[in-house]
C-alpha positions in Angstrom: 70.0 83.9 161.0 73.3 84.4 162.9 75.2 83.7 159.6 73.3 86.6 158.0 74.2 89.0 160.8 77.8 88.0 160.7 77.8 88.6 157.0 76.2 91.9 157.4 78.8 93.1 160.0 81.6 91.9 157.7 80.1 93.8 154.8 79.8 96.9 157.0 83.3 96.6 158.1 84.5 96.2 154.6 82.7 99.3 153.5 84.1 101.3 156.4 87.7 100.0 155.5 87.1 101.1 151.8 85.8 104.4 152.8 88.9 105.1 155.1 91.2 103.9 152.3 89.6 106.2 149.8 89.8 109.2 152.2 93.3 108.4 152.9 94.3 108.2 149.2 92.1 111.3 148.4 93.9 113.4 151.0 97.2 112.7 149.2 96.3 112.1 145.6 93.7 113.7 143.3 91.4 110.8 143.4 88.0 112.5 143.6 89.0 114.8 140.8 89.8 111.9 138.6 86.3 110.7 138.8 85.3 112.8 135.8 88.2 111.7 133.9 87.2 108.1 134.4 83.9 108.8 132.9 85.4 110.5 129.8 83.7 109.3 126.6 85.5 107.6 123.8 83.9 107.3 120.4 83.4 103.8 119.1 84.6 103.1 115.6 86.8 100.3 114.2 89.2 102.8 112.6 90.0 104.2 116.1 91.4 100.8 117.0 94.6 101.4 114.8 96.1 103.7 117.4 95.3 101.2 120.2 96.9 98.3 118.2 100.1 100.4 117.9 100.0 101.1 121.6 99.6 97.5 122.6 102.2 96.3 120.2 104.6 98.8 121.8 103.7 97.2 125.2 104.5 93.7 123.9 107.8 95.2 122.6 108.7 96.6 125.9 107.9 93.2 127.7 109.8 91.0 125.3 112.7 93.4 125.0 113.3 93.5 128.7 113.4 89.6 128.7 115.9 89.5 125.7 118.2 92.0 127.3 119.0 89.4 130.1 120.6 87.0 127.5 122.0 89.2 124.8 125.6 90.3 124.8 126.1 93.4 122.6 129.8 92.8 121.7 131.6 92.5 118.6 134.5 90.5 120.1 135.2 87.4 118.1 134.5 84.0 119.5 134.4 80.5 118.3 130.8 78.9 118.4 130.3 75.7 120.2 126.6 75.8 120.8 123.6 73.7 119.9 123.3 74.6 116.2 125.7 72.1 114.7 126.1 73.6 111.1 128.0 76.6 112.7 129.9 74.6 115.2 133.6 75.9 115.3 132.7 79.0 113.2 134.3 82.5 114.1 131.6 85.0 114.9 130.9 88.0 117.0 129.6 87.6 120.7 126.5 89.4 119.6 125.6 86.8 117.0 126.6 83.9 119.3 124.2 85.1 122.1 121.5 85.5 119.6 122.0 81.9 118.5 122.0 80.8 122.2 118.7 82.6 122.7 117.3 80.8 119.6 118.4 77.3 120.5 119.7 77.1 124.1 117.3 79.3 126.2 113.9 77.8 126.9 111.3 79.8 125.0 113.9 82.0 123.7 113.1 81.6 119.9 109.4 82.3 120.6 110.2 85.4 122.5 112.6 86.7 119.9 110.2 86.1 117.1 107.4 87.7 119.2 109.6 90.8 119.6 110.2 90.9 115.8 106.5 90.4 114.9 105.5 93.0 117.4 108.0 95.5 115.8 106.5 95.0 112.3 102.9 95.2 113.6 103.9 98.4 115.7 105.2 100.1 112.7 102.3 99.0 110.5 99.7 100.2 112.9 101.4 103.6 113.3 101.5 103.9 109.6 97.8 103.1 109.1 96.9 105.3 112.1 98.6 108.2 110.5 96.8 107.5 107.3 93.5 107.4 109.1 94.2 110.8 110.7 95.3 112.3 107.2 92.3 111.1 105.2 89.8 112.0 107.9 91.4 115.6 108.6 92.0 114.8 112.2 95.3 116.7 112.0 93.6 120.1 111.8 93.2 122.7 114.4 93.5 122.1 117.5 95.4 118.8 116.9 98.4 120.0 114.9 100.8 119.3 117.7 99.5 115.8 118.2 100.1 115.3 114.4 103.7 116.4 114.7 104.1 114.0 117.7 102.7 111.1 115.7 105.1 111.8 112.8 108.0 112.0 115.2 106.9 108.7 116.8 106.9 107.1 113.4 110.4 108.4 112.7 111.7 107.2 116.0 110.1 103.8 115.5 111.8 103.4 112.1 115.2 104.2 113.8 114.4 101.8 116.7 113.4 99.1 114.2 116.6 99.4 112.2 118.7 99.4 115.4 117.1 96.2 116.6 117.3 94.6 113.3 121.0 95.2 113.1 121.9 93.9 116.6 122.3 90.1 115.8 125.2 90.9 113.5 124.2 88.2 111.0 124.9 88.5 107.4 121.6 90.0 106.5 121.7 92.7 109.0 125.5 93.3 108.3 124.7 93.9 104.6 122.1 96.4 105.7 124.7 98.2 107.9 127.1 98.2 104.9 124.4 100.0 102.9 123.8 102.4 105.8 127.5 103.2 105.8 127.4 103.9 102.0 124.5 106.3 102.6 126.5 108.1 105.2 129.6 108.4 102.9 127.3 109.9 100.1 126.7 113.0 102.1 128.9 115.7 100.7 131.8 117.1 102.9 130.8 115.6 106.2 130.0 111.9 105.0 133.3 110.5 106.0 133.1 112.1 109.5 129.7 110.8 110.0 130.7 107.3 109.1 133.7 107.4 111.3 131.7 108.7 114.3 128.9 106.1 113.9 131.3 103.1 113.4 134.1 104.2 115.7 136.7 103.8 112.8 136.7 102.0 109.6 133.8 99.8 108.8 132.7 97.5 110.5 134.7 98.5 113.5 134.0 97.3 117.1 131.8 100.0 118.5 128.7 100.0 116.4 126.8 97.1 118.0 127.3 98.5 121.6 126.3 101.9 120.4 123.1 100.5 118.6 122.3 98.6 121.7 122.4 101.7 123.9 120.1 103.5 121.5 117.7 100.5 121.1 117.2 99.8 124.9 117.6 103.2 126.4 117.5 106.4 124.4 114.9 105.8 121.7 112.6 103.6 124.0 112.7 106.6 126.5 111.8 109.1 123.8 109.1 106.8 122.5 107.6 106.4 126.0 107.7 110.2 126.7 106.0 111.0 123.3 103.4 108.3 123.7 102.5 109.8 127.1 102.3 113.3 125.8 100.1 112.0 122.8 97.6 110.3 125.0 97.4 113.4 127.3 96.6 115.6 124.4 94.0 113.0 123.1 92.4 113.4 126.6 92.6 117.0 126.7 91.5 117.8 123.2 88.8 115.3 122.9 88.7 112.3 120.5 87.5 113.0 117.0 84.3 111.3 116.0 82.2 110.5 112.9 79.3 112.7 112.2 75.8 111.5 113.5 72.8 112.4 115.4 73.8 113.9 118.8 77.4 114.4 117.8 78.6 118.0 117.6 81.8 119.9 117.5 81.3 120.6 121.2 80.9 117.1 122.6 82.2 113.4 122.2 79.7 110.6 122.2 81.0 107.1 123.0 81.7 104.6 125.7 82.9 106.0 129.1 86.5 105.3 129.9 85.6 103.2 132.9 84.3 100.6 132.8 83.1 100.1 129.3 86.2 101.4 127.3 88.7 99.9 129.7 87.1 96.4 129.4 86.9 96.5 125.5 90.4 98.0 125.2 91.8 95.5 127.7 90.2 92.7 125.5 91.9 94.2 122.4 95.3 94.1 124.3 94.9 90.4 124.9 93.8 89.7 121.3 96.9 91.6 120.0 99.2 89.6 122.3 97.5 86.4 121.4 97.7 87.0 117.6 101.3 88.2 117.9 102.1 85.0 119.9 100.3 82.8 117.4 102.3 84.3 114.6 105.6 83.8 116.5 104.7 80.2 117.0 103.8 79.2 113.5 105.4 81.9 111.2 109.2 81.9 111.2 110.8 85.3 110.8 114.5 86.4 110.6 116.2 83.0 110.8 119.6 84.3 111.4 121.1 80.8 111.6 120.3 80.4 107.9 122.3 83.5 107.0 125.4 83.0 109.1 127.6 85.6 110.8 128.5 88.8 109.1 131.6 89.0 107.0 132.7 92.0 105.0 133.7 89.9 101.9 130.3 88.2 101.7 127.0 89.6 100.5 123.8 87.6 100.8 121.9 87.1 97.5 118.2 88.0 97.4 118.5 89.9 100.7 115.4 92.0 101.5 115.0 94.3 104.5 112.0 94.6 106.7 109.1 96.2 104.9 109.3 99.6 106.7 112.7 100.4 104.9 111.8 98.5 101.7 111.0 101.8 100.0 114.6 103.0 100.6 116.0 99.8 99.1 113.6 100.3 96.0 114.7 103.9 95.6 118.3 102.9 95.7 117.8 100.4 92.9 115.8 102.8 90.7 118.0 105.8 90.4 120.7 105.6 87.6 124.4 105.7 88.4 124.7 109.6 88.4 127.8 111.1 89.7 129.2 114.7 89.8 132.8 115.7 90.4 133.0 119.0 92.2 136.4 120.5 93.3 138.0 117.0 93.4 135.1 115.5 95.3 132.6 113.0 93.9 128.9 113.5 94.7 127.1 110.2 94.4 123.6 111.3 93.3 122.5 107.7 93.0 122.8 107.3 96.7 122.3 110.8 98.0 118.9 111.5 96.2 117.2 108.3 97.1 118.5 107.5 100.6 119.1 111.1 102.1 117.0 113.6 100.1 114.0 111.5 99.6 113.4 110.5 103.3 114.2 114.0 104.4 111.7 115.4 101.9 109.0 112.8 102.9 109.2 113.7 106.5 109.5 117.5 105.8 106.2 117.2 103.9 104.6 115.2 106.7 105.5 117.8 109.3 104.4 120.7 107.2 101.2 119.4 105.7 98.7 120.6 108.4 100.1 124.2 108.1 100.3 124.0 104.3 96.7 122.9 104.0 95.6 125.6 106.5 97.4 128.2 104.5 96.0 126.9 101.1 92.3 126.7 102.3 92.3 129.5 104.8 90.5 127.3 107.2 91.4 128.2 110.8 88.3 126.8 112.6 88.5 124.0 115.1 87.4 120.6 113.8 86.2 117.7 116.0 84.3 115.7 113.5 86.0 113.3 111.1 85.9 114.1 107.4 84.9 111.6 104.7 87.7 111.3 102.3 85.3 111.8 99.4 84.4 115.4 100.6 88.0 116.5 100.2 89.0 115.3 96.8 92.4 117.2 96.6 93.6 115.9 100.0 92.5 112.3 99.3 94.1 112.4 95.9 97.4 113.6 97.4 97.3 110.7 99.9 96.6 108.1 97.3 99.3 109.4 95.0 101.7 109.2 97.9 100.6 105.7 98.6 101.1 104.7 94.9 104.6 106.3 95.0 105.4 104.4 98.1 104.1 101.1 96.6 106.2 101.4 93.5 109.3 101.9 95.6 108.5 99.0 97.9 107.9 96.7 95.0 111.0 97.8 93.2 113.0 96.8 96.3 112.4 93.3 95.3 113.0 93.7 91.5 115.5 90.9 91.4 113.3 88.5 93.1 110.4 89.4 90.8 112.7 89.1 87.7 113.8 85.7 88.8 110.4 84.4 89.7 108.7 85.5 86.4 111.8 85.1 84.2 111.9 88.6 82.9 114.8 91.0 82.5 115.8 92.8 85.7 116.9 95.8 83.7 113.5 96.0 81.8 111.7 95.7 85.0 113.7 98.4 86.6 112.7 100.7 83.6 109.1 99.8 84.1 109.4 100.9 87.8 111.1 104.1 86.9 108.3 105.0 84.5 105.7 104.0 87.0 107.4 106.1 89.8 107.0 109.1 87.4 103.6 108.5 85.9 101.5 106.5 88.5 101.3 109.3 91.3 99.7 112.0 89.1 97.5 109.4 87.3 96.4 108.2 90.8 95.8 111.7 92.0 93.6 112.5 89.0 91.6 109.3 89.1 91.1 109.6 92.9 89.9 113.1 92.7 87.4 112.3 89.9 86.1 109.3 92.0 85.6 111.5 95.0 83.7 114.1 93.0 81.5 111.3 91.5 80.8 110.0 95.0 79.8 113.5 96.2 77.5 113.9 93.2 75.9 110.4 94.1 75.4 111.3 97.7 73.7 114.6 96.7 71.5 112.7 94.4 70.5 110.2 97.1 69.7 113.0 99.4 67.6 114.8 96.9 65.9 111.9 95.1 66.2 109.1 97.7 67.6 105.5 97.5 67.1 103.5 94.4 64.7 100.6 95.2 65.6 98.5 92.1 62.0 98.4 91.0 61.3 99.7 87.4 57.9 100.7 86.2 56.6 102.0 82.9 55.3 105.6 82.7 52.1 106.6 80.9 54.2 108.1 78.0 55.7 104.5 77.5 59.1 105.1 79.0 60.6 103.5 82.1 61.7 105.0 85.4 63.2 103.5 88.6 61.3 104.2 91.9 63.1 105.7 94.9 62.5 105.8 98.6 63.6 108.5 101.0 66.8 107.9 103.1 66.3 107.2 106.8 66.5 110.2 109.0 70.0 109.2 110.4 71.6 109.0 106.9 70.0 112.3 105.9 71.4 113.9 109.0 74.9 112.6 108.3 74.8 113.8 104.8 73.5 117.2 105.7 76.2 117.5 108.5 78.8 117.1 105.7 77.4 120.1 103.8 74.9 118.5 101.4 71.6 120.4 100.9 68.2 119.4 99.8 66.9 121.7 97.1 63.4 122.8 98.4 60.7 122.9 95.8 59.4 126.4 95.3 55.8 126.6 94.0 55.6 128.8 91.0 53.0 131.6 91.3 50.4 131.7 88.6 50.7 134.5 86.0 48.4 137.5 86.9 45.4 137.9 84.7 44.7 141.1 82.6 42.2 142.4 85.2 44.7 142.0 88.0 47.3 143.7 86.0 44.9 146.6 85.5 44.2 146.8 89.2 
């Protein structure tokens, strides 16, 4: 009995302390106003997890990146290696490459963290790309979310630059080859190309300034911009409400789903640990970027069979497909075979991504607000354009490994290059037409299901001797969803009997 009274008194004291703490904080911070924010609903669908995967991969990148900065030396000063990796013992290399080898072989857990950082970067870019595709195909970029689309495309562009900068820091033979290609791309820019190259490298290639400059961009400027844009992106998601799929009780004026606290917070936190665990597992069992196998970068050596990370693979493919076109203008040579695929193509790609929401609004005249996700089949032109762009990207990405494919299947690399060139021209329009036709056919099928019902698979013979398949009506939820996307049931109108002669006389 005495123990119970003591426990009750302790509980009362704890409640009073909690109330005083809440009052203290609420007097200085908007705690009570945040209660509604904590109950904000988040729709629940697997496709919405792509953005969260990108966010949590970014968190892993920040954590591992901070750890790696403690051991990496961003210097191109030449040193003689005397570390644990004996095959390179006594080799002349940069301090950046030496410190990367030390992280891999001499720092406890260094190789795991290095590979975790690399895998997280690949997943981060992949998740952003898939998230953008989800937004595109569901029409979630339309009013009032155009600004958030622009922020997302900018995040993707910055992530590409961040990945390339981090990929180049070890100064190994593979990353050095990539930097050499980047310098060739800079030089292909008419008039200002040489100035851009000299500014970036601090002199003639390779110079001694590039790695420190890339390091500053990689750990300070670009991550700061990414953090700022991610914060603005999330604030706009909160302010504009999350898009949701059509369903009973879901309208353009509400959001149906889990409240932010505690349900969404718990599930999202579990997803974070799953992403962290899967990335750690990959880092432990799947080797990536073994820089010790490539050796230090030397300007007179090019690694054979070198392939960049997947996110810049399409640029590699485009460089391999364009014929050796050159034009001499006023004593200057314009290298179209580098300028078109490596400067014009990426610029055109991101210009289209930035402009598409406004171009579609102008073409369709649709200026209404949209809070429900579209089904790709209900917008055949948009879906066809997206699939055509994906097929174009797939051709370029595959062409980036044309030498590996030719060697593996014992075919002519020149013939394979021509196959990719033809596919790059013909496959996108073919993919557009096929996708558009498939979307129209799926629409017709949905209209038929709504009007006639779902096929049961039972076939019976009619009185006339023919055969017909029985149908059963769709359930109310599926009928509601189809009607919300604009499908209509044709109501049967009873035909009035023809009037008789007497009625006509009257």
